[in-house]
C-alpha positions as CSV (number, residue, x, y, z in Angstrom):
1,X,158.1,165.9,197.7
2,X,161.4,166.3,199.5
3,X,164.6,167.4,197.7
4,X,166.2,164.1,198.5
5,X,163.4,162.2,196.9
6,X,163.6,164.4,193.8
7,X,167.3,163.5,193.3
8,X,166.5,159.8,193.7
9,X,163.7,160.1,191.2
10,X,166.0,161.8,188.7
11,X,168.5,158.9,189.0
12,X,165.9,156.2,188.8
13,X,164.3,157.9,185.7
14,X,167.6,157.5,183.8
15,X,167.5,153.8,184.5
16,X,163.8,153.5,183.6
17,X,164.3,155.2,180.2
18,X,167.4,153.1,179.4
19,X,165.5,149.9,180.2
20,X,162.4,150.8,178.3
21,X,164.4,151.9,175.2
22,X,166.4,148.7,175.3
23,X,163.4,146.4,175.7
24,X,161.6,148.1,172.8
25,X,164.7,147.8,170.7
26,X,164.8,144.0,171.1
27,X,161.5,143.5,169.3
28,X,162.0,142.8,165.6
29,X,158.5,144.3,164.8
30,X,159.4,147.5,166.6
31,X,162.7,147.8,164.8
32,X,161.1,147.2,161.4
33,X,158.4,149.9,162.1
34,X,160.7,152.4,163.8
35,X,163.5,152.4,161.2
36,X,161.3,152.2,158.1
37,X,161.9,155.1,155.8
38,X,158.2,155.4,155.0
39,X,155.2,154.1,157.0
40,X,151.6,153.8,156.2
41,X,149.2,155.3,158.8
42,X,148.3,151.9,160.1
43,X,152.0,151.1,160.6
44,X,152.5,154.4,162.5
45,X,149.6,153.6,164.8
46,X,151.2,150.2,165.5
47,X,154.5,151.9,166.3
48,X,152.7,154.4,168.5
49,X,151.2,151.5,170.4
50,X,154.6,150.2,171.3
51,X,155.3,153.5,173.1
52,X,151.9,154.2,174.6
53,X,151.0,150.8,176.1
54,X,153.9,150.6,178.6
55,X,154.4,154.3,179.1
56,X,150.7,155.0,179.8
57,X,151.0,152.2,182.4
58,X,153.9,154.1,183.8
59,X,151.8,157.2,184.2
60,X,149.2,155.1,186.0
61,X,151.8,153.6,188.3
62,X,153.0,157.1,189.3
63,X,149.5,158.0,190.3
64,X,148.7,154.9,192.4
65,X,152.1,154.0,193.8
66,X,153.4,156.6,196.4
67,X,156.8,158.1,195.8
68,X,157.4,156.4,192.5
69,X,157.3,159.4,190.2
70,X,160.2,158.0,188.1
71,X,157.7,155.7,186.3
72,X,156.2,158.7,184.5
73,X,158.4,159.6,181.6
74,X,155.5,160.9,179.5
75,X,157.2,164.3,178.9
76,X,160.3,162.8,177.4
77,X,158.3,160.3,175.4
78,X,156.2,163.0,173.8
79,X,159.4,164.9,172.9
80,X,160.9,161.8,171.3
81,X,157.7,161.1,169.4
82,X,157.7,164.7,168.0
83,X,161.4,164.5,167.0
84,X,161.3,161.0,165.4
85,X,157.8,160.5,164.2
86,X,156.2,163.9,163.6
87,X,154.0,166.6,165.2
88,X,150.6,165.0,164.5
89,X,151.4,161.6,165.9
90,X,153.2,163.2,168.9
91,X,150.1,165.2,169.7
92,X,148.0,162.1,169.5
93,X,150.4,160.2,171.7
94,X,150.5,163.1,174.2
95,X,146.7,163.0,174.4
96,X,146.7,159.3,175.0
97,X,149.4,159.5,177.7
98,X,147.4,162.2,179.6
99,X,144.2,160.0,180.0
100,X,145.3,158.4,183.4
101,X,146.3,161.9,184.7
102,X,143.0,163.4,183.6
103,X,141.1,160.7,185.4
104,X,143.0,161.7,188.6
105,X,142.2,165.4,188.4
106,X,145.3,166.7,186.5
107,X,143.2,168.5,184.0
108,X,146.0,170.5,182.4
109,X,147.9,167.4,181.3
110,X,146.0,166.8,178.1
111,X,146.3,170.4,176.7
112,X,149.9,170.6,177.8
113,X,150.8,167.3,176.2
114,X,149.1,168.2,173.0
115,X,151.0,171.5,172.8
116,X,154.2,169.8,173.7
117,X,153.8,167.2,171.0
118,X,153.1,169.9,168.4
119,X,156.1,171.9,169.5
120,X,158.5,169.0,169.6
121,X,157.3,167.8,166.2
122,X,157.7,171.3,164.7
123,X,161.2,171.4,166.1
124,X,162.0,168.0,164.6
125,X,160.8,169.2,161.2
126,X,163.5,171.9,161.2
127,X,166.3,169.4,162.0
128,X,168.0,167.0,159.7
129,X,167.6,163.3,160.8
130,X,171.4,163.0,161.4
131,X,171.2,166.0,163.7
132,X,168.5,164.3,165.8
133,X,170.3,160.9,165.9
134,X,173.6,162.5,166.9
135,X,172.0,164.5,169.7
136,X,173.7,164.2,173.1
137,X,173.4,166.3,176.2
138,X,177.0,165.6,177.2
139,X,178.6,168.4,175.2
140,X,181.8,168.5,177.2
141,X,182.7,165.0,176.0
142,X,183.1,166.4,172.4
143,X,184.0,170.0,173.3
144,X,187.1,170.0,171.0
145,X,185.1,168.7,168.0
146,X,182.3,171.2,168.8
147,X,184.7,174.2,168.8
148,X,186.5,173.0,165.7
149,X,183.2,172.5,163.8
150,X,181.9,175.9,164.7
151,X,185.1,177.7,163.8
152,X,185.1,176.1,160.4
153,X,181.4,176.7,159.8
154,X,180.1,179.6,162.1
155,X,176.4,179.5,162.7
156,X,173.7,178.3,165.1
157,X,174.6,175.0,166.7
158,X,171.4,173.0,166.4
159,X,172.7,170.4,169.0
160,X,172.9,173.2,171.6
161,X,169.6,174.7,170.4
162,X,167.8,171.3,170.8
163,X,169.2,170.8,174.3
164,X,168.2,174.3,175.4
165,X,164.7,174.1,173.9
166,X,164.0,170.7,175.6
167,X,165.2,172.2,179.0
168,X,163.0,175.3,178.4
169,X,159.9,173.1,177.7
170,X,160.6,171.3,181.0
171,X,160.9,174.6,182.8
172,X,157.6,175.8,181.2
173,X,155.9,172.6,182.6
174,X,157.3,173.3,186.1
175,X,156.1,176.9,186.0
176,X,152.6,175.8,185.0
177,X,152.5,173.1,187.6
178,X,153.7,175.7,190.2
179,X,151.0,178.1,189.2
180,X,148.2,175.5,189.1
181,X,148.9,173.0,191.9
182,X,147.7,169.4,191.3
183,X,146.5,170.2,187.8
184,X,149.8,169.2,186.1
185,X,152.5,166.8,187.3
186,X,156.1,168.1,187.7
187,X,159.0,167.8,190.0
188,X,159.2,171.0,192.0
189,X,161.8,172.2,194.5
190,X,162.6,175.5,196.3
191,X,166.3,174.8,195.9
192,X,167.4,176.4,192.6
193,X,170.2,174.0,191.8
194,X,167.9,171.0,192.3
195,X,165.3,172.6,190.1
196,X,168.0,173.2,187.5
197,X,168.9,169.5,187.6
198,X,165.2,168.7,186.9
199,X,165.3,171.0,183.8
200,X,168.6,169.4,182.6
201,X,167.4,165.8,183.2
202,X,164.8,166.1,180.4
203,X,167.3,166.4,177.6
204,X,169.5,163.8,179.3
205,X,166.6,161.3,179.3
206,X,165.8,162.1,175.7
207,X,169.5,161.7,174.8
208,X,169.8,158.3,176.4
209,X,166.8,156.9,174.5
210,X,168.2,158.3,171.2
211,X,171.6,156.8,171.9
212,X,170.2,153.4,172.6
213,X,168.2,153.4,169.4
214,X,171.0,155.0,167.4
215,X,173.4,152.2,168.3
216,X,170.9,149.8,166.8
217,X,170.4,152.0,163.8
218,X,174.1,152.2,163.1
219,X,174.3,148.4,163.5
220,X,171.6,148.0,160.8
221,X,173.5,150.5,158.6
222,X,176.6,148.5,159.0
223,X,174.8,145.3,157.8
224,X,173.4,147.3,154.9
225,X,176.8,148.6,154.0
226,X,178.2,145.0,154.0
227,X,175.4,144.0,151.6
228,X,176.0,146.9,149.3
229,X,179.8,146.3,149.4
230,X,179.2,142.7,148.4
231,X,176.9,143.8,145.6
232,X,179.5,146.3,144.4
233,X,182.1,143.6,144.3
234,X,179.9,141.1,142.6
235,X,178.7,143.7,140.2
236,X,182.2,144.6,139.3
237,X,183.0,140.9,138.8
238,X,179.9,140.3,136.7
239,X,180.3,143.3,134.4
240,X,184.1,143.5,134.2
241,X,185.5,140.0,134.6
242,X,183.0,138.4,132.3
243,X,183.8,136.3,129.2
244,X,183.5,139.3,126.9
245,X,185.9,141.4,128.9
246,X,188.4,138.5,129.3
247,X,188.1,137.7,125.6
248,X,188.9,141.2,124.5
249,X,191.7,141.6,127.0
250,X,193.3,138.2,126.2
251,X,192.9,138.8,122.5
252,X,194.7,142.1,122.8
253,X,197.5,140.4,124.8
254,X,197.8,137.7,122.1
255,X,198.1,140.2,119.4
256,X,200.9,141.9,121.2
257,X,202.9,138.9,122.2
258,X,205.0,138.9,119.0
259,X,205.0,142.5,118.2
260,X,205.3,144.0,121.7
261,X,206.1,141.3,124.2
262,X,206.9,143.7,127.0
263,X,203.5,145.4,126.6
264,X,201.8,142.0,126.5
265,X,203.5,141.0,129.7
266,X,202.5,144.3,131.3
267,X,198.9,143.9,130.4
268,X,198.9,140.3,131.8
269,X,200.2,141.6,135.1
270,X,197.6,144.4,135.2
271,X,194.8,141.9,134.5
272,X,196.1,139.7,137.3
273,X,196.2,142.8,139.6
274,X,192.5,143.5,138.8
275,X,191.5,140.0,139.5
276,X,193.5,139.9,142.8
277,X,192.0,143.2,144.0
278,X,188.4,142.2,143.2
279,X,188.7,138.8,144.8
280,X,190.5,139.7,148.0
281,X,188.6,140.8,151.2
282,X,188.0,144.6,151.2
283,X,188.0,147.0,154.1
284,X,185.1,149.5,154.1
285,X,187.5,152.3,153.5
286,X,190.8,152.5,151.7
287,X,193.2,155.5,151.1
288,X,192.5,157.3,147.8
289,X,196.0,156.4,146.6
290,X,195.1,152.7,146.8
291,X,191.8,153.2,145.0
292,X,193.7,155.1,142.2
293,X,196.2,152.2,141.8
294,X,193.2,149.8,141.2
295,X,191.7,152.2,138.6
296,X,195.1,152.7,137.0
297,X,195.4,149.0,136.1
298,X,191.8,149.1,134.7
299,X,192.5,152.2,132.7
300,X,195.8,150.9,131.3
301,X,194.1,147.9,129.9
302,X,191.3,149.9,128.4
303,X,193.8,152.3,126.8
304,X,195.5,149.4,125.1
305,X,192.2,147.9,124.0
306,X,190.7,151.1,122.6
307,X,194.0,152.6,121.5
308,X,195.9,155.6,123.0
309,X,194.5,157.8,120.2
310,X,190.9,157.0,121.1
311,X,191.0,156.8,124.9
312,X,193.0,159.4,126.8
313,X,193.3,159.7,130.6
314,X,194.1,162.9,132.5
315,X,194.6,163.3,136.2
316,X,194.3,166.4,138.4
317,X,195.0,164.9,141.8
318,X,195.7,167.1,144.8
319,X,198.6,165.3,146.7
320,X,196.9,166.2,150.0
321,X,194.0,163.9,149.1
322,X,196.0,160.8,148.6
323,X,195.7,159.8,152.3
324,X,191.9,160.6,152.4
325,X,189.9,157.4,153.2
326,X,187.3,156.6,150.6
327,X,184.9,153.7,150.2
328,X,186.6,150.8,148.4
329,X,185.7,150.1,144.8
330,X,184.3,153.6,144.5
331,X,185.7,155.0,141.2
332,X,185.8,152.0,138.9
333,X,182.0,151.9,138.2
334,X,182.1,155.6,137.4
335,X,185.1,155.3,135.1
336,X,183.5,152.3,133.3
337,X,180.3,154.3,132.9
338,X,182.3,157.2,131.2
339,X,184.2,154.9,128.9
340,X,181.4,152.5,127.9
341,X,178.5,154.9,127.6
342,X,180.3,158.2,127.1
343,X,183.3,157.7,124.9
344,X,182.9,154.4,123.2
345,X,179.9,155.6,121.0
346,X,182.1,158.4,119.7
347,X,184.1,157.6,116.6
348,X,187.2,159.6,117.8
349,X,186.8,158.6,121.4
350,X,187.7,161.2,124.0
351,X,189.2,161.8,127.4
352,X,188.5,160.6,130.9
353,X,189.6,163.0,133.6
354,X,190.0,162.2,137.3
355,X,190.2,165.1,139.8
356,X,190.5,165.4,143.5
357,X,190.8,168.4,145.8
358,X,190.2,169.5,149.4
359,X,187.7,172.2,150.3
360,X,187.8,173.0,154.0
361,X,186.9,169.8,155.9
362,X,185.6,168.0,152.8
363,X,187.1,166.1,149.9
364,X,185.9,166.5,146.3
365,X,186.4,163.6,143.8
366,X,185.3,163.9,140.2
367,X,185.2,161.7,137.2
368,X,184.6,163.6,133.9
369,X,184.4,162.7,130.3
370,X,183.9,164.6,127.0
371,X,181.7,161.9,125.5
372,X,178.2,161.9,124.1
373,X,176.6,162.8,127.4
374,X,173.1,161.9,128.6
375,X,170.3,162.4,126.1
376,X,166.7,162.7,127.3
377,X,167.3,161.5,130.8
378,X,166.1,162.9,134.2
379,X,168.3,165.5,136.0
380,X,169.7,162.8,138.3
381,X,171.0,160.9,135.3
382,X,171.8,157.8,137.4
383,X,171.4,155.5,134.5
384,X,172.8,155.5,131.0
385,X,171.7,152.4,129.2
386,X,172.9,149.5,131.3
387,X,175.2,151.5,133.6
388,X,172.6,152.4,136.2
389,X,173.4,149.5,138.6
390,X,177.0,150.7,139.3
391,X,176.0,154.4,139.6
392,X,173.1,153.7,141.9
393,X,175.3,151.3,144.0
394,X,177.9,154.1,144.5
395,X,175.2,156.5,145.5
396,X,173.5,154.1,148.0
397,X,176.9,153.2,149.6
398,X,177.6,156.9,150.1
399,X,174.2,157.4,151.7
400,X,174.7,154.4,154.0
401,X,178.3,155.4,155.1
402,X,177.8,159.2,155.4
403,X,174.1,159.9,155.5
404,X,173.3,163.4,154.5
405,X,176.9,164.5,154.9
406,X,177.9,163.1,151.4
407,X,176.9,164.5,148.1
408,X,176.6,162.7,144.8
409,X,175.8,164.8,141.7
410,X,175.8,164.1,138.0
411,X,175.9,166.9,135.5
412,X,175.6,166.1,131.8
413,X,175.5,168.1,128.6
414,X,174.5,166.1,125.5
415,X,177.3,166.0,123.0
416,X,179.8,167.6,125.4
417,X,180.2,165.1,128.2
418,X,179.3,164.1,131.8
419,X,180.7,165.1,135.2
420,X,180.2,162.9,138.2
421,X,181.1,164.6,141.5
422,X,181.5,163.0,144.9
423,X,181.8,165.2,148.1
424,X,182.6,163.4,151.4
425,X,183.7,164.6,154.8
426,X,187.3,164.1,155.9
427,X,186.3,163.2,159.5
428,X,184.8,159.6,159.7
429,X,184.4,159.4,163.5
430,X,180.9,160.8,163.5
431,X,179.6,158.4,160.9
432,X,181.3,155.1,161.6
433,X,180.3,152.4,164.0
434,X,183.0,150.6,166.1
435,X,183.4,147.8,163.6
436,X,183.7,150.2,160.7
437,X,186.3,152.1,162.8
438,X,188.3,149.0,163.0
439,X,188.3,148.7,159.2
440,X,189.3,152.3,159.0
441,X,192.2,151.8,161.4
442,X,193.3,148.9,159.2
443,X,193.3,151.1,156.1
444,X,195.2,153.8,157.9
445,X,197.9,151.2,158.9
446,X,198.4,150.4,155.2
447,X,199.4,153.9,154.4
448,X,203.0,154.4,153.3
């Protein structure tokens, strides 16, 4: 094969993988199987068929159509199967993809594909899912962010490691094909820079497919976030603005009208603020200062209802965190949980403490109480009586918005209180989709 034909093949291969990835992504069945958190063996076999049927045909086309080597993207497909599905299934897929080549005398294709699937799957098992989904071979486009991330957290950059290892596996294939002619397919050139392009094209092709599917994945996450946000809003309305809550609040206001009219008026205003905040359209993210204003109105009403001697509120807020963007309606379910299930059962009440601070490139937000704590509950302690819905909702929203980059922990000591801690990254650009970014920009514009 001439060097010119190799360069043309590399360019056509980029278009082929983009087309195949896009066509697969259009199928609702493929999306359901591909993005499922857990799959039964039969479902994984069905997902594997989506890859193998068209791509095995591509290997056959490469063998029977002269000078159309770009149709064969079996190497990159096996790498993708290993990273996204697992070593066993990638090995099985590699064996299936090698059948047309074996029938045409390329007898090393099957053992090579099997070893490649095992190696790619093993590599994928050492990487976090977010590291795989964020993989891109175009490092120079995010060079500043890459340098900044590695200065803050020195260590092995797994993005670079993944790129290098894929290129090395391609180089190993080329070396074997050169040592055993016509026994293994590879693009070979005597010009070193062209051969280097062949090696680099493998991670680029893998990265293109991942980017196409990751865009769809983020879109699905956005839809899931909208659903969870709506559930959080409805949950807050159902559990806070219900007849019992309104009755207690209005009764407290009525009892204060004659004795303390100014306090009664202030409570009425705060109740109106809560209703207005819950009923208006929310952005996905709001500054922490705005979130604290919402919780202040809620806490002020609760203090009047329970009495200042029974419910005390303390704040340890780092001023640097006030502009940090947090998911809207984040703290109120946690505060309600502390009051209703931590302090209310105590005769003498207790204290709710709100804390925030910065640690490197992360923000820590805590809600603590010195109430009765969690008795005989699992370590996760995501439910205390009827409070589990709000707690789980907060945790699920954090997982949807930040993936593995956020942490939600609950530590409780029976009789001494409960601490709920949320740790989120300051940088949102790596986790938000374009439409979420628009909501973030809107929240930033509202900052004082």
